[in-house]
C-alpha positions in Angstrom: -0.2 0.0 -0.3 1.8 2.9 -1.0 0.7 6.3 -2.9 2.3 9.3 -3.7 4.9 10.9 -0.8 4.1 13.5 1.3 4.6 16.9 -0.7 5.8 15.1 -3.8 3.4 16.8 -5.5 3.3 20.2 -4.2 5.7 21.6 -6.5 9.7 21.2 -7.2 12.7 23.3 -6.6 14.5 23.7 -9.5 17.9 25.5 -8.3 19.4 22.5 -8.3 18.5 21.1 -11.6 20.5 19.9 -14.5 21.0 21.8 -17.5 20.6 20.8 -20.7 24.2 19.9 -21.3 24.5 17.9 -18.5 21.8 15.6 -19.8 23.1 15.5 -23.2 25.8 14.3 -21.8 24.8 12.0 -19.6 22.5 10.2 -22.1 23.5 7.4 -24.1 22.9 6.2 -27.7 20.6 3.8 -28.9 19.7 2.2 -32.4 17.9 4.4 -34.5 19.1 7.7 -33.7 17.4 7.0 -30.1 18.9 8.7 -27.0 18.3 7.7 -23.5 18.1 9.5 -20.5 17.6 8.2 -17.0 16.0 10.4 -14.1 15.7 10.1 -11.0 12.2 10.8 -9.5 11.9 10.2 -5.4 8.4 11.5 -5.6 6.8 8.4 -7.6 4.6 6.4 -5.6 1.5 5.0 -7.0 0.0 3.9 -10.4 -1.4 7.8 -10.4 2.2 9.0 -10.5 3.2 6.8 -13.7 0.2 7.6 -15.3 1.0 11.5 -15.1 4.6 11.4 -15.9 4.3 9.0 -18.7 1.3 10.6 -20.2 2.7 14.3 -20.0 6.4 13.7 -21.0 4.7 11.7 -23.5 3.4 14.8 -25.2 6.6 16.7 -25.1 7.9 16.9 -29.0 11.1 14.6 -30.2 9.9 12.0 -27.2 9.6 8.6 -28.2 8.9 6.9 -25.4 8.6 7.7 -21.4 9.0 4.3 -19.3 8.5 4.8 -15.0 10.1 2.1 -12.7 8.1 2.0 -9.9 10.8 -0.2 -7.8 13.4 1.9 -8.5 11.4 5.4 -9.1 14.0 6.4 -12.2 11.9 7.4 -15.5 13.5 6.3 -18.7 13.0 8.5 -21.4 14.2 7.9 -25.2 14.4 11.0 -27.8 15.3 11.9 -30.7 17.8 14.7 -32.2 20.8 16.6 -31.3 20.0 18.6 -28.3 17.5 16.5 -25.3 14.3 18.5 -24.7 13.2 19.9 -21.7 12.4 17.2 -19.0 12.9 18.8 -15.8 10.6 21.5 -16.2 7.7 19.6 -17.2 8.1 17.2 -14.6 8.2 20.5 -12.1 5.1 21.5 -13.5 3.6 18.3 -12.9 4.9 18.6 -8.9 8.1 16.4 -9.5 11.4 17.1 -8.3 14.1 15.3 -10.5 17.8 15.1 -11.1 20.1 12.7 -13.3 20.1 9.0 -11.9 23.5 8.0 -10.8 23.7 4.5 -9.7 27.3 4.6 -7.7 25.0 7.3 -5.3 22.2 5.2 -4.6 21.8 4.9 -0.5 19.3 3.5 1.6 15.9 4.9 1.2 15.3 7.5 4.1 11.3 7.3 3.8 11.4 4.3 5.1 12.5 5.4 8.4 9.8 8.2 8.2 6.9 5.6 7.6 8.4 3.3 10.8 8.4 6.5 12.8 4.6 7.5 12.0 4.0 3.9 11.9 5.0 4.2 15.6 3.2 7.5 16.6 -0.1 6.0 14.9 -0.1 2.7 16.6 0.5 4.3 20.0 -2.4 6.7 19.9 -4.6 4.0 18.3 -3.8 1.3 21.2 -4.6 4.0 24.0 -7.9 5.3 22.3 -8.9 1.6 21.9 -8.2 1.0 25.3 -10.3 4.3 26.2 -13.1 3.0 23.8 -14.0 -0.2 25.7 -14.7 1.5 28.7 -16.9 3.2 26.6 -18.6 0.1 25.1 -18.8 -1.5 28.6 -21.4 1.0 29.7 -19.4 4.2 31.3 -21.6 6.5 32.4 -22.2 9.9 30.7 -19.5 12.5 32.3 -16.7 9.3 32.3 -17.8 9.0 28.6 -17.3 12.5 27.8 -14.5 12.7 29.4 -12.7 9.5 28.0 -13.7 11.0 24.4 -11.8 14.2 25.3 -8.6 12.2 26.2 -9.2 10.2 22.8 -9.5 13.6 21.0 -6.1 14.8 22.3 -4.6 11.4 21.9 -5.8 11.5 18.0 -4.3 14.9 17.4 -0.1 13.4 17.0 -1.7 10.6 14.8 -3.5 13.1 12.5 -0.7 15.9 12.6 2.2 13.6 12.0 0.9 10.0 10.8 -1.4 11.4 9.0 0.9 13.8 6.8 1.8 11.4 4.7 -1.6 11.1 3.5 -2.9 14.8 3.8 0.1 16.1 2.1 0.1 13.9 -0.9 -3.5 14.3 -1.6 -3.5 18.1 -1.1 -0.5 17.8 -3.6 -2.6 16.2 -6.5 -5.5 18.5 -5.3 -3.4 21.3 -6.1 -2.5 20.1 -9.5 -6.7 19.6 -10.1 -5.6 15.7 -10.0 -7.2 13.2 -7.8 -4.7 10.4 -6.3 -5.3 7.4 -4.2 -4.7 9.2 -1.2 -7.7 11.8 -1.5 -10.8 9.5 -0.4 -8.3 8.3 2.6 -7.9 11.6 3.7 -11.2 13.1 3.4 -12.7 9.8 5.5 -10.0 10.7 8.3 -10.4 14.2 8.2 -14.5 14.2 8.2 -14.2 11.5 11.2 -12.1 13.1 13.1 -14.0 16.6 12.5 -17.5 14.5 13.4 -16.5 13.2 16.5 -14.9 16.2 17.4 -18.7 17.6 16.8 -20.3 15.0 19.3 -17.4 15.3 22.0 -18.2 19.0 22.3 -22.2 18.1 22.3 -22.2 15.3 24.6 -22.5 13.0 21.8 -23.0 9.1 22.3 -20.4 7.7 19.6 -17.1 9.0 18.5 -15.0 7.5 15.7 -11.3 8.8 17.2 -10.4 4.9 17.3 -11.6 4.6 13.6 -9.5 7.2 12.3 -6.4 6.4 13.9 -6.9 2.7 13.6 -7.2 3.5 9.7 -4.3 5.7 9.3 -2.0 2.7 11.8 -3.0 -0.1 9.5 -2.5 1.8 6.0 1.2 2.5 7.5 1.7 -0.8 8.1 0.7 -1.6 4.4 2.9 1.4 3.6 5.9 0.1 5.5 5.6 -3.2 4.0 5.9 -2.0 0.8 8.5 0.2 1.1 10.5 -3.1 2.8 9.4 -5.0 -0.4 10.9 -2.1 -3.0 14.2 -2.4 -1.2 14.0 -6.1 -1.2 13.4 -5.7 -4.8 15.9 -3.4 -5.9 18.7 -5.9 -4.0 19.0 -8.0 -7.6 20.2 -4.8 -9.6 22.4 -3.4 -6.9 24.2 -6.8 -7.4 24.8 -6.8 -10.6 26.0 -3.3 -10.3 28.5 -4.5 -7.7 29.8 -7.1 -9.9 31.4 -4.2 -12.0 34.5 -2.9 -10.1 34.3 0.8 -9.7 37.6 1.4 -11.0 40.6 -0.4 -13.2 44.5 0.4 -13.4 45.5 1.4 -16.9 48.7 1.2 -18.7 49.8 4.4 -20.1 51.8 4.4 -23.3 54.9 5.3 -21.0 54.7 2.7 -19.0 52.5 4.1 -16.2 50.2 3.5 -14.3 47.0 5.3 -13.3 43.5 4.0 -11.8 40.9 5.6 -13.1 37.0 5.5 -12.4 35.0 2.9 -14.4 33.0 5.7 -16.0 36.3 7.5 -17.4 37.5 4.0 -19.3 37.8 4.5 -23.4 37.5 2.1 -25.9 41.6 1.3 -26.6 42.7 1.3 -22.9 45.2 -1.1 -21.8 44.1 -2.4 -18.7 46.3 -4.1 -15.6 44.1 -6.9 -14.3 44.9 -9.1 -11.1 44.2 -12.6 -9.8 41.4 -12.0 -8.0 40.0 -8.9 -9.8 36.9 -8.6 -12.0 36.6 -7.3 -15.7 35.6 -3.4 -15.5 34.5 -3.7 -19.1 34.4 -5.8 -22.6 37.7 -6.0 -23.9 40.4 -8.4 -25.5 43.4 -9.9 -23.6 46.5 -8.3 -25.0 49.2 -10.4 -22.8 48.6 -13.6 -20.1 46.7 -16.4 -20.1 44.3 -17.2 -16.9 40.7 -19.0 -15.9 38.2 -16.7 -15.7 34.5 -17.4 -13.8 32.6 -16.7 -16.4 29.3 -18.2 -15.0 27.4 -14.9 -14.6 27.3 -14.7 -18.4 27.3 -18.4 -19.7 25.5 -20.2 -16.5 29.1 -22.6 -16.8 30.0 -23.6 -13.3 33.7 -24.3 -14.6 36.9 -22.0 -15.0 36.5 -20.9 -18.6 40.6 -20.5 -20.0 41.7 -17.3 -22.0 44.8 -16.1 -23.5 46.2 -13.8 -26.2 43.2 -12.3 -28.6 40.2 -14.2 -26.4 37.7 -11.7 -25.5 36.3 -10.6 -21.7 33.1 -9.8 -20.5 32.4 -6.9 -17.9 31.7 -8.7 -14.8 33.7 -12.0 -15.0 35.9 -12.8 -12.3 39.9 -13.5 -12.8 40.7 -16.7 -10.9 44.5 -17.7 -11.6 46.8 -15.4 -13.6 47.2 -11.8 -13.8 46.1 -10.3 -17.4 46.6 -7.2 -19.9 43.5 -6.3 -22.0 42.7 -4.1 -23.8 38.8 -2.1 -23.3 36.6 -2.4 -26.5 33.5 -0.4 -25.5 33.0 1.6 -22.7 30.9 0.8 -19.2 27.5 2.2 -20.0 27.2 -0.3 -23.1 29.2 -3.2 -21.9 27.7 -6.9 -21.1 26.9 -6.0 -17.6 25.5 -3.0 -18.1 23.1 -4.4 -20.4 22.4 -7.1 -18.2 21.3 -4.5 -15.4 19.0 -2.5 -18.2 17.5 -6.0 -18.7 16.4 -6.2 -15.0 15.5 -2.8 -15.1 12.9 -3.5 -18.1 11.8 -6.2 -16.5 10.7 -5.0 -13.4 9.1 -1.8 -15.1 7.6 -3.8 -18.1 4.1 -3.3 -18.3 2.5 -6.7 -18.3 -1.0 -8.1 -19.1 -2.1 -8.1 -15.8 -0.6 -5.3 -14.6 -2.2 -2.9 -17.6 -5.3 -4.2 -15.8 -4.9 -3.5 -12.6 -3.6 0.5 -13.5 -6.5 0.9 -15.5 -8.5 -0.4 -12.7 -6.6 1.7 -9.8 -6.8 4.5 -12.6 -11.0 4.9 -12.0 -10.9 4.5 -8.4 -10.8 8.0 -7.1 -13.4 9.2 -8.9 -16.0 6.0 -8.6 -15.4 6.4 -4.8 -15.9 10.1 -4.3 -19.2 9.8 -6.8 -20.6 6.7 -4.8 -19.9 8.6 -1.4 -21.6 11.8 -2.6 -24.5 10.0 -3.6 -24.6 7.9 -0.5 -25.1 11.0 1.5 -27.8 12.1 -0.9 -29.4 9.1 -0.6 -29.2 9.1 2.9 -30.3 12.8 3.4 -33.4 12.5 1.2 -34.5 9.0 3.0 -33.9 10.0 6.6 -33.2 14.2 6.4 -30.9 13.3 9.2 -27.5 15.2 7.9 -25.2 13.5 11.0 -26.2 10.2 9.5 -25.8 11.1 6.5 -22.3 12.5 6.9 -21.4 9.1 9.3 -22.8 6.9 6.5 -20.5 8.6 3.8 -17.4 8.6 5.5 -17.8 4.7 6.1 -18.0 4.1 2.3 -14.6 6.7 2.2 -12.5 4.9 4.7 -13.8 0.7 4.0 -11.8 0.5 1.3 -8.2 -0.7 0.8 -7.3 1.8 -2.4 -3.3 1.2 -2.5 -3.8 -2.7 -2.4 -5.4 -3.2 -6.6 -2.9 -0.7 -8.0 0.3 -2.2 -6.5 0.0 -5.7 -6.2 0.5 -6.9 -9.6 3.9 -4.5 -9.8 5.2 -5.9 -6.8 4.4 -9.5 -7.1 6.2 -9.2 -10.3 9.4 -7.3 -9.3 10.0 -9.3 -6.2 8.9 -12.6 -8.8 11.9 -11.2 -10.8 14.3 -10.8 -8.3 14.2 -14.1 -6.8 14.6 -16.0 -10.4 17.8 -13.8 -11.0 19.2 -15.1 -8.0 18.1 -18.7 -8.7 20.0 -17.8 -12.3 17.4 -16.7 -14.6 17.2 -13.0 -16.1 13.7 -12.2 -17.0 13.7 -9.8 -20.0 10.0 -8.9 -19.9 7.1 -9.1 -17.4 5.1 -10.5 -19.6 7.2 -14.0 -19.4 6.6 -14.4 -15.9 2.7 -14.5 -16.7 3.3 -16.8 -19.6 5.1 -19.0 -17.5 1.6 -20.5 -16.2 0.9 -21.6 -19.7 4.2 -23.7 -20.3 3.5 -27.2 -20.7 7.6 -28.5 -21.8 11.1 -26.8 -21.2 14.2 -27.7 -23.5 17.4 -27.1 -22.6 20.2 -26.5 -24.5 23.3 -26.8 -22.0 24.0 -29.5 -20.0 26.6 -27.4 -17.9 24.1 -25.2 -16.6 22.0 -28.4 -15.4 24.3 -30.8 -13.5 27.3 -30.5 -11.3 31.0 -31.7 -11.4 30.4 -34.5 -9.3 28.4 -37.8 -10.6 25.9 -39.8 -8.3 24.0 -42.5 -8.5 19.8 -42.3 -8.3 17.0 -44.1 -9.4 17.4 -47.4 -11.2 21.1 -47.4 -11.6 21.6 -47.2 -7.7 19.8 -50.4 -7.8 21.4 -52.2 -10.6 24.9 -51.1 -8.9 23.6 -52.8 -5.9 23.7 -56.1 -7.4 27.0 -55.7 -9.0 28.8 -54.9 -6.0 29.0 -51.0 -6.4 31.1 -51.4 -9.4 29.3 -48.3 -11.3 29.5 -46.4 -8.6 33.6 -46.9 -8.2 33.8 -46.5 -12.0 32.0 -43.2 -12.0 34.2 -42.0 -9.0 37.0 -42.9 -11.1 35.5 -40.4 -13.8 35.2 -37.8 -11.3 38.5 -37.7 -9.9 40.0 -37.9 -13.3 38.1 -34.8 -14.4 38.9 -32.7 -11.1 43.0 -33.8 -12.0 41.8 -32.7 -15.5 40.4 -29.0 -14.1 43.2 -28.5 -11.6 45.8 -29.1 -14.5 44.7 -26.3 -16.4 
C-alpha cells in the first residue's frame, strides 16, 4: 500500500536541476538515432504518479517513449535529436522534482525511517484510544464517557498531524494540480471522521470515532512500511549486478606508467592491468597473459573458462589464476554487465497484461469512490433527513476500502518474482514472460553445464543395478569424477 509521498506533488525546486548540456552528456546512444536519459524522481509512489509522468513527458516533441520504474523510482526517456527536450521543467509543473540518475550514489531509502516513525506514533495513539473506547463500550456513565472522548481527541491529534501528514500532503499536492490520487479519499474520510467525532464530543454525543480514524491510519501505514521494505528488497538484484562491476581499474599508459581510473572514465582502446581476484571492468580482449575466468554470470557454466592472448573477456567476470593485460573494446555504459542491469530494470518496469489491467482499475478508483460517497450522502439525506447520520454513512463508504492494494499488488509481485528468479540464475527480460510461465508444458535445455554438477552420483534404477553389481558402477563413476577434477586442476 503506497501512494504519493508527502509533498511529492506540491511543487519542485529547480535550483539544483541539471542543465540541458548535462542531460545530453549523461544520455546514451541507442539504435535508430534514439538517445536515452535516466532521471531519478523520488516522488513516484503509485499508479497515478506513473500515469501522470508518462502522459506528461510523452506529449513533448522529439520524445519517443517514457517508461517509469516504480521500484527504483527512475524515469527512462527515449528521445531524438541533437539536443534533449526540456525534461526537468515539465516534471516540476507536474509536481515532481527530478535529477540525473546516478547508480553509484544510490543509498538506503530515507522514506522508510520516516514511515516507521509515523507508524509508531499512530500505533501508540490508536492502542490507547482503543483502551479508552473499551470502557465506553462497556457502559460508562455520561460524565466518564465524555471525559474519555475528550482524552481520545487529544490522543488522536498527534496521529493525524504527524502520521496522517503522509496521506494529507500527498492528497493536497494532487488536488493543487487538479488531479486526484488514492490518498484523496483516505484523507477526506479520516478528516471527516475526526471532525464529526470532535463535534459529537463537544455536544456530549453518545458515539465518537477517534479509534476508527487512528486505527485506519495505523493499518494503512503498516501496509506502506511493508511495501517500502519489499521495494528495497526488490532493488537488491539490480544493486547486486552493479556491485559485480568494479568502481575502477588500473590503466597502463603508453609510457608504461599506471593510473587508477574510475570505470566510467575507461574508453575503448585503453590497456588495463587485471590482477588475480579482480573483476573485468569493461568488455575487452586479452593482450597479454593467460588465466581462467569465472564466467558463470554470463554463461551459467560453473567450470572456469581458459583465456589467452586474443580471447574476448566480458565485464563482470572474475579473474581466477593469472595476471592479464586486456584492451578495452567498449565503455562501461555499453558493456555486457550494463546491458544485463538494463534488462533487469526493463523486466521490473515492463507493462504485463495483468499489470495494465490493475493500472486501469486503479485509475478509476478515486472518481468512483468519491461519486459513490456523495450519492450515498444524498440518498440518506433524502431518505432520513438526518445530516449527521448521512455524513457518517458517507464517511464509512470512504474509509472501508483499501485503495492502494489493487494498483500496487501486481507490480510488486512482478518485481519480487524477477528478483528471485535472477537469484536462481534466471534472467527475466519482460514481465509478461512471468505470466506466460503458467502456460508452459514443456522445457527444452540446450546446455548441460548449467544443469549438472561436476560430481556424478547414482540415482533411481542405476543405484539398484549398482547394488546387484557390488558397487562396480559407483567405483567407475568415482574414477571418472577424480580424473575430471585432476583435468580441471591441471588447467
